[in-house]
C-alpha positions as CSV (number, residue, x, y, z in Angstrom):
1,M,2.5,-4.0,-25.6
2,I,4.1,-2.2,-21.8
3,F,7.6,-2.6,-22.7
4,I,7.9,-0.6,-25.8
5,L,4.9,2.1,-23.9
6,N,7.2,2.5,-21.2
7,S,10.7,3.0,-23.4
8,L,8.9,5.8,-25.9
9,L,7.6,7.6,-22.3
10,I,11.2,7.6,-21.0
11,C,12.7,9.2,-24.7
12,L,9.5,11.4,-24.7
13,A,10.5,12.8,-21.3
14,A,14.1,13.0,-21.9
15,L,13.4,15.3,-25.0
16,G,11.3,17.6,-23.0
17,G,8.1,16.6,-24.8
18,F,6.0,15.3,-22.0
19,T,5.6,15.2,-18.5
20,L,4.7,12.5,-17.0
21,E,2.2,11.7,-13.4
22,S,3.7,8.5,-12.1
23,P,1.0,6.5,-10.6
24,E,1.1,5.5,-6.8
25,S,2.5,1.8,-5.5
26,P,-0.5,0.5,-4.1
27,P,-0.2,-0.5,-0.5
28,V,1.7,-3.6,0.4
29,G,0.4,-4.3,3.8
30,C,3.5,-4.4,5.4
31,D,4.3,-4.4,8.9
32,G,7.8,-4.3,8.6
33,P,10.5,-2.0,7.5
34,M,10.2,-1.7,4.0
35,S,13.8,-1.8,2.3
36,Q,14.8,1.1,-0.7
37,W,13.7,0.5,-4.2
38,Y,16.9,-1.7,-6.2
39,D,16.6,-2.3,-10.2
40,R,19.9,-4.6,-10.3
41,D,19.5,-6.1,-13.7
42,N,17.5,-5.4,-17.2
43,P,16.0,-6.9,-19.6
44,S,18.3,-6.8,-22.6
45,G,19.7,-9.9,-21.8
46,T,18.1,-13.5,-20.9
47,G,15.3,-11.2,-19.1
48,D,15.4,-9.2,-15.9
49,W,16.0,-11.0,-12.3
50,E,15.5,-8.9,-9.5
51,T,15.9,-12.0,-7.1
52,L,17.1,-11.0,-3.3
53,S,19.7,-13.2,-3.6
54,S,21.3,-11.8,-6.7
55,I,20.9,-8.1,-5.1
56,I,23.0,-9.2,-1.8
57,S,24.8,-11.0,-4.2
58,F,25.7,-8.2,-6.7
59,I,24.8,-4.5,-5.1
60,S,27.3,-2.9,-2.5
61,G,26.1,-2.4,1.0
62,A,22.6,-4.0,0.4
63,E,23.8,-8.1,2.1
64,Q,24.6,-5.4,5.4
65,W,21.3,-3.9,5.3
66,F,19.6,-6.9,4.8
67,T,21.5,-8.4,7.8
68,E,21.2,-5.1,10.1
69,N,17.2,-5.2,10.0
70,N,16.8,-8.8,10.3
71,C,15.7,-8.6,6.2
72,L,17.1,-12.0,4.5
73,Q,14.0,-13.8,5.2
74,P,11.3,-11.2,3.8
75,T,7.7,-11.5,4.4
76,S,6.7,-10.2,0.7
77,A,7.8,-8.2,-2.0
78,H,6.6,-5.7,-4.0
79,A,7.8,-4.9,-7.6
80,R,6.8,-1.9,-10.5
81,T,8.5,-0.9,-13.7
82,T,11.1,1.4,-13.6
83,F,10.1,5.2,-14.2
84,T,6.2,4.6,-15.3
85,H,5.9,2.7,-12.0
86,I,3.5,0.3,-13.1
87,D,2.4,-2.9,-10.7
88,A,4.7,-5.5,-12.2
89,S,1.3,-7.3,-12.2
90,T,-0.6,-5.9,-14.3
91,T,2.1,-5.3,-16.9
92,G,1.0,-8.3,-18.9
93,D,4.5,-10.0,-18.5
94,S,4.2,-13.8,-18.0
95,L,6.2,-13.8,-14.6
96,Y,8.7,-17.0,-13.6
97,I,9.0,-15.6,-10.3
98,Y,7.2,-13.0,-8.2
99,N,7.2,-13.8,-4.2
100,A,8.9,-13.1,-1.4
101,D,12.3,-14.2,-2.8
102,G,12.4,-11.2,-5.3
103,L,10.8,-11.3,-9.2
104,V,12.5,-13.2,-12.6
105,C,11.2,-12.6,-15.9
106,R,12.3,-13.9,-18.8
107,N,12.2,-13.1,-22.3
108,D,11.8,-16.9,-23.8
109,D,8.6,-16.7,-21.6
110,Q,6.7,-14.1,-23.4
111,G,4.5,-13.7,-26.3
112,N,5.1,-12.7,-29.6
113,G,9.2,-12.5,-29.0
114,D,8.5,-9.5,-26.6
115,F,11.2,-8.1,-24.3
116,C,10.4,-8.3,-20.3
117,N,9.7,-4.7,-18.8
118,D,12.5,-3.3,-16.6
119,Y,11.8,-3.9,-12.9
120,E,12.6,-2.9,-9.7
121,I,11.6,-4.2,-6.4
122,Q,11.3,-3.5,-2.4
123,F,11.5,-6.1,0.1
124,C,9.0,-6.1,3.5
125,C,11.1,-7.2,6.3
126,P,9.0,-8.7,9.4
127,E,8.0,-6.6,11.8
128,I,10.7,-5.5,14.5
129,N,8.6,-7.4,18.1
130,Q,8.6,-4.3,20.3
131,Q,7.0,-6.0,23.3
132,C,9.8,-6.1,25.8
133,T,9.2,-8.0,28.6
134,G,13.1,-6.3,30.5
135,L,13.5,-3.9,32.1
136,M,13.4,-0.2,29.5
137,S,16.0,2.3,29.2
138,H,15.8,5.8,29.1
139,W,15.3,7.8,26.2
140,Y,18.3,8.7,24.3
141,N,19.0,11.5,21.7
142,R,22.9,11.6,21.5
143,D,22.5,13.0,17.9
144,N,20.9,15.8,15.3
145,P,20.5,15.0,11.5
146,S,22.6,18.1,11.3
147,G,25.5,16.4,9.8
148,T,25.7,13.1,7.7
149,G,22.4,12.3,9.5
150,D,21.1,11.1,12.9
151,W,23.4,8.3,14.6
152,E,21.5,6.7,17.1
153,D,23.2,3.9,17.8
154,L,24.1,1.7,21.1
155,N,27.7,2.0,19.8
156,S,27.9,5.5,20.0
157,L,26.0,6.2,22.6
158,I,28.0,3.6,25.2
159,S,31.1,5.6,23.7
160,L,30.2,9.2,24.1
161,N,27.6,9.3,27.0
162,A,29.3,7.8,30.0
163,Q,26.4,8.0,32.2
164,A,24.8,5.2,29.5
165,E,27.3,3.8,29.8
166,Q,27.0,3.4,33.4
167,W,23.6,2.4,33.2
168,L,23.3,0.2,30.4
169,S,26.0,-1.8,32.3
170,E,24.3,-1.8,35.5
171,H,21.1,-3.2,34.4
172,N,22.4,-5.8,32.2
173,C,21.6,-3.9,28.5
174,L,24.7,-3.9,26.9
175,E,22.9,-6.4,24.7
176,P,19.3,-5.4,24.8
177,T,16.8,-7.7,23.0
178,S,15.3,-4.5,20.6
179,A,14.8,-0.9,20.6
180,E,12.2,1.7,19.9
181,G,13.0,4.7,18.0
182,R,10.5,7.7,18.1
183,T,11.0,11.6,16.9
184,I,11.5,14.0,19.2
185,N,8.8,16.4,20.4
186,T,6.5,14.6,18.2
187,H,7.2,11.3,19.1
188,I,6.4,9.9,15.1
189,D,7.5,6.0,14.9
190,P,10.5,6.0,12.5
191,W,8.9,3.9,10.3
192,T,6.2,6.5,9.1
193,T,7.9,9.7,8.9
194,G,9.2,8.9,5.4
195,D,12.7,8.5,5.9
196,T,14.9,5.9,4.8
197,L,16.7,4.1,7.2
198,S,19.8,2.3,6.6
199,M,20.0,1.0,10.4
200,Y,16.6,0.2,13.4
201,S,17.3,-2.9,15.1
202,A,18.5,-3.6,18.5
203,D,21.3,-2.0,17.9
204,G,19.9,0.7,17.2
205,L,18.9,3.7,14.8
206,V,20.5,5.1,11.8
207,C,19.5,7.5,9.2
208,K,21.4,9.3,7.2
209,N,20.9,12.3,5.3
210,N,22.3,11.4,1.5
211,D,19.8,8.0,1.4
212,Q,16.9,10.4,1.6
213,S,15.3,10.3,-2.2
214,D,14.3,13.7,-2.4
215,G,17.2,15.5,-0.7
216,H,15.5,16.3,3.0
217,Q,17.6,15.6,6.1
218,C,16.4,13.2,8.4
219,S,14.3,13.3,11.0
220,D,16.0,13.4,14.6
221,Y,15.3,11.0,16.6
222,E,15.3,9.5,20.1
223,I,15.8,5.8,21.2
224,R,15.5,3.7,24.1
225,Y,16.4,0.0,24.5
226,C,15.0,-3.1,25.9
227,C,17.2,-4.9,28.4
228,P,17.1,-8.8,28.6
229,S,15.1,-10.2,31.8
230,M,17.0,-10.7,34.5
């Protein structure tokens, strides 16, 4: 039973007598941004309920992230067991729901009185359309990640760069239709850097150092905006 095995491995690792090599999560074929991993529930009650609606309702900051990243209607989701990172489709649990709306595993649906495993889930957001039919702005690099992170958002740019405000105003670009970010010098797309982004939308890009799982700093980004067609 995966649930018992998962719990046993956690206990052994905690005692220092076992080192667990977690398998890599399989690719999910997501063309848009992926959310962070969420573990809202555990199976000690009726089961493990890791649905998007419950995450948005009960996890602080989740609703804001999903709204800003156009992810209130994700295209898919990927779930795995916590700690051991076993794909939800291979645990043997009978899953009540496992789709773009999230995952639900009910204890009553499991045979032999088993409990569900404890799962975490991440969501694939719709692809950001970078095809610009209007004028593209200059590239702007307002911040660097030496402080709390790299804040390349439109509001900060307009507030702190008078020339940028003038250009964006003159070109009807205070409400851009989309934005494109990349690392400075190396020009790597933000979605392929491995950074966790708290915002990447038409309002700009924000990468917070505290959001990075392994303690590394965010990359240094620059951004440009797609202005509405005149």
